[in-house]
N, C-alpha and C positions, 0 to 999 in steps of 0.2 A: 553321420551327416544329419540325421533327423534332429539331433539334439541342438543343432544350431538354429533351428526354425522356431520362432516364437509364434505359436498358433493364434494367440490373441491379436498380435500385430497383423497377421495375415487377414484375420476377420475384419479388423479396422480398415485395412486397405481395400478389401472387397466392398465393404459398406460405403466407403467414400466414392468408389467407382460407380456403384449402383445409385446411391441416393443423391450425391452431389454432382456427379458427372452424367447421370441419367443413362448409364449403360444397363443392358438387360441382365437381370439376376441369374437366369438359368445359363446364360452364355459365360458370364464372368466366373461364376462358381465352378462351372465345368472346366474352364481353362485353368483355374488355380488347382483344382483337384487333379487334373491331368499333369500339370507341371510338378506337383508334389506327390506323385504316385508312391514314392518310397516311404512316405509317412505311414505309420501303422493305422489299422482300422479305427482304433479309438480316437486318434487325433483327427482323422478325416471326418469321422462322425461328429466330433466336437465342433469343427469348423462349419460343417453343414447345418447342424442344429442351431447354433447361435446366429449364423447369418440369416437363415430362413426364418427363425423365430423372431429375430429383431424386426425383420421386414414385415412379417405377418402382424406384429403387434405395434407397429410404429406410431400410429395415432394415439393409442393408449399409453405407450411409453412416454411420448412427448407431453401428453396431458399430465402424467404423474410427475415428470421432471419439473414442469412449470408450477406444480403445487409446492415444490420444495426448493426452488431456486429463485432468487431475486432477479437474476438475468434469465429472460425467457429464451427458449430453445432457438428461435429464429434469429436472435441477436448474438448467439455464441459463435465462436470460431468453428468452422466445419469439423476440424479434427476433434475439438473438445466435445461438441455435441454428439459425435458418433462414438467417442469413448464412453460417454455417459449412457447412450442408448444401448450399446451392447452389454454394458455392465448392469444396467437396470434389468435387462432381460434375464441375465444370470441370477440376479437377486430375487426376482419374482418367480422364475420358472425352473431353476436348476438347483434342487435341494442338495445334490451331490457336491456342489461347489460352496465352501464356507464363505459367508458374507465378507469376512475379513480378508480372505484371499482375493475376492473380486475387487474390493476397494484398493488393496495393495497393488495388484497388477495394473489397475487403471492409473494409479499415481505413477508407477514406474514407466508406463508407456508415455504419459504426458511429459514426464521429465526427459525421457529418451528422445522424444520428437520435438525438443526445443521449446516446450511450454512449462518449464519449471515454475515460472511465476504464477501459473494457473493450477498447479498440482494441488495446492491447498484447497482451492475452490472445488476441484473434482472430488477430492477426499471428503470435504464437508457435505456436499450434495448427496453423495452416495451413502455415507454413513447415516445421514439424516433419514434417507429413504429406508435403509436397512432397519433402523430402529423403529420406524413408524409404518411398516408394511401393512399392518392390519387396520390402520387408520385412514387409508386412502379413500377419498370421497369421489363418487361418481354421480352424474346427473340422475335424477329420479326416474326410474324405469317407467313409471305409470303416468307421471305428469309430463315428461318430455321423452317419449319413447324413441323418437328418431335420433335425438342427440345421444341418449344412453346407448342404443345399439351401435351407433357410429363410433363412439369412443371405446366402449367395452370390447367390441369385436374389430376395432381398427378398420372400419370401412367408411369411405367418404360419404357425407350426408346425402349427396345427390343420388348415389347408388342405393342407399338404404331407402330413401324416399320412393324411388322408382319401384323397388321390389315390394315395399309395403302397399303401394297403390295397386300393383299387379297381383300380388299373392297374399296380402294380409300380414299382420305383425307376427303371428305365430309361425307361419311358414318361412318368413324372412329370417327369424331368429334361428330356425332349424337349418337353413342354408348357411348362415354365418357360423354356426357351431361346427358344421361339417367341413367347412373350409379350414378350420383350425385343428382338425383331428388328423393325426398322423396315420397314413395308410401305406401298406406295402406297395412295391412296384409290381405292375402287371405286365405280363408278356404273352405273346401269341406264338404258338408252335408253327414253324414253317413246315407244313405237311408235305411239301415236295421233297424235303430232305430227311425227315425223321417222323416218328410217331410221338404223340403226347406221352405215352408210357415210357418210350426210350429216352425222351428228353428229360422227363422227371427223374428217371434212374440216373442218368448222366450228371444232372445238376446235384443230386443228393450225394453222389460220390465225391463232389467237391465241398461237401458239408454245407450246401445251400439249403435253406428251408423252403420247400415247395408245397404250395397249397392249391388244390384244384378249385376252380371257381364253382360255386354252388349253383346248380341249375334252378332257374325260376321260370315262370311263364313269360316274363318280360325279356329275359336275356337270350331267348331262343337257343342257338347252338353254342354259345360261348363256352359253356362248361365242357364241351368236347375237346377244346384245344387251348383254352386260356388258363394261366396259372398266376398266382401271386408268389413273388420270391423275396426272401429276406436272408440276412446273415451272409452277405458277400461284401467284398471290399469295393471294387469298381468293375464296371461292365467288361472292359477290355482284358480283365484278368480271368474272365470266364471263357473257357475253350469253346463251348457251344455257341456263344455269342459271336466270337471271331469267325466261326465257321458258318454263320448265317442260319443256324438251326432255330433261332427264335428272333422275334422283333419286339422291342419295347413299345407298348401301345396301351392306352387307357381302354377300359372295357367299353365306355361310351363310344369311343372312336371306332372300335371294332364293329359296332352295330351298323355302320354305314355300308359295309360290304354285305352284311346280312340283309339289310333292306334292299340293296341293289339286286341281289339274287342273279348274278351273271350266269349265262348258259354257255356251254362249250362253243368255241369259235366266235364268240362275241367280239365286236370291235368296241372298245371302251375308251372314252376320253375323260380324263380327270383334269379339270381346267386350272386348278390352283393346288398342285399336288405335293409340293415340298413339305417335309423331307421324303415323302413317298410311301408312308405306312399303309394308307388305304389302297393305293395303286398296287402295291405288292400283295396285299391281302386278296384283292380281286384276281390278280394274276395267278395266285396259288389256287384259288377256287376254280379257275379255268383249266387247271391241270396241264399247263404247258400249251394249250391251244389258244387261238385268237390273238388279239393284240391289245395291250393297254398303253395308251399314249398319255404319259405323265407330263403335264405342262406346268411351267411357272414363268414368272416375269423376268428374273435376273439370272445372270450366268452363275452366281454363287448358289442360288436355290437349285438350279439344274444340276450343279455339281453335287449337292447334297443327295439329290435323287439318284444320280449315277453311282455315288459311293454305296448307297444301300442296294442298288441293283446288283453291283459287283459282289457285295458281301453275301447276298442271298442267291447269287448265280441264277437270277431270273432271266429266262430266254425270251419271254413274250412281253417284256416291258421296254419301252423306249422313252427317254427323257428329251423333251423339246422345250426350247425357250420361246415363249409366246406371251404377248400381252393380252390377257383375257378380255380387256375392254375393246379390243379390236376384232371385228368379225373376220373369221377365217372362211373365205368363200369355198375352199376345198373340203371343208368339214360339214357343210350344210347337208342335213338329212342322212348323215353317215353313221351316227353313234347308236349302237344297240343299247348301251348304258352310258349316261352322262353323269359324272360326279361333280357336283358344285359345292365343295367345302370351302366357302368363301372367306376372305379377310373379314374379321369381325372384332368386336370390342374385347373378346377374350375373357369375359367375366365368369365363364364356367371353369376356367383352369387356374383360379387364384391360389389353389393349394400348391401348384407346381411353380407358378410365376407370380408370387405375391405382390411384386412391385407394379404390376399392371394397374391395380386399383388406384395408384397415385398418379399414373400417367394419363389415364383416360379421362375425358370430360364429356358432359352432356352434348356439347357442340361437336366434338369429334365423333361421338356415337351417331349423331345425325348425318355427318359426312359419310360415315361408313355405310349407312342405309342407302344413301345415294349411290355409292360405289357398287354396292351389292346389286342394286337394280340396274345399274349401267352394264354390269357384267352379265346379269341374267338376260337382259334384253338382246344380247348378242348370242350367248351360248345356247339358249333355248332352241335356236335354229338348227343346232347340230343333231337334235334327237330325231331318229327315224320314226315315221308314223308307226304306231303300235308298240313302240318301245318306251323305255323308262328313264326318268331323271331323278336323282337324289340330291336334294338341297340340304346342306347342313352347316351348322356353326358351332363353335365351342363357347357359346355365351348363353346368358340367362337374361333375355330382354325381348319382350313382345314386339318391339319396333323392328328388330332384326330377324325375328322368327315368325310368329303367327301372322303379323301384319304383312310381312313379305310374302307369305303363302297366299294371303288374300289378294295382294297386289298381282301375283302371278295369275290367279284365277280370274281376276277382273280384266286383265289385259291380254291374256292368252287363253281364249276359250277352248282351244284344242288340248290344253293341259288339264287333265283331271286328277284331283287329289286322291291317292290310294290310301295313305295312312300318314300320320305324323305323331311325333312324341317329343315333349319337352322333358329332358332328363335332368333331375336336380342332383347336386353332389350328395353322396351318401356312402355309407359303408358298402352297400351293394354295388353302386355304380362308380364311385370315386369322383370323376369329374362331372361338371354340368355340361350338357350338350343338347342340341336340337337337331332333329332329323325329320324331313318330309319327303315322301316318295310320290312322284307324279307319273302318269302314263299319258303319252301323246296319242290322241284318238284319231286325228286327221292327218 
């Protein structure tokens, strides 16, 4: 059955869905990999790598194609430009695939998809790039730093500009390098169902490579229950995953529960909870006591939370559909812990969702800040006097992070800042993230 599937055609269709039809990469890729679960691990890895690699390097790839093609990328037929994009990625980044094979396969697909008249054009552009790979010219890094960083690391100029203004050129380049560095999947042990030692042993029996997270002064307790895993096909093939013995979660995201420090019997409200990872983490820390109310806006998001509750067999979590911008009178002064992991620009998770960078704009980012403040103005009322609120985002942007912290302090004097941390993407942390903990004093 697998022999009838052309993996490159699958990749082409995925890219068209994501780039041309603006579907989300993580959703489309997951759907395709689930549909073609019968493909072997090598084929599935090939699909994932070329899809994600093409998206991660899209600005750079288009810049290169435009150097070698008289017809600019924007003027090309969508199918042709995406054949070229995925092929240029292979030419530049995949030494295991011969250049001739890349060119030949691209021509075959063009012909098969009714573009025989353009197959010569595809062949000419790709062979020209293959011959002159070492002669590609980029903007001068020192004379036009913003443009160089934007093209070389495929990040829109407005984002590069904002990061350079906030963090400097050197730190910005470090952020960009880390987004394009492959990292293993991180998981959190469900301590209500197993121990880290037992989980590690069980996974290793399935020939999965398991590495314990290294303890540092910054990551607090993560090394006690978090692992990196590699060398597996797909999650649903792992028995321990199906049994809810672990949750896939980035290390930065795990820190929210560590900051929250819930106590037994606490009543916790997570106002934008889907898919439920932080809610479940806190529920596990409560050891079956208390209640975690995991809320979100839509029926679909609530279903995602409920699915994870079922898989983890969590008895102290309930999923509720609620619009966080609307004040819940019944929740005022009720929460021992309030979790506000709010909708954001997502610029901290570009390694997992590379297409976000092409969808987000400066204007949209400003609208998100307004939404965040609209939600905060309502949900702050839920915190009990003497209790805590954790505000977090999965982005790297002072407007959504530090400036929102200052906005809270300026407008809600009863809220005192306990600690905050901007986490940058790195080998140690993986994703970029921001966390701030507040205590209500009055």
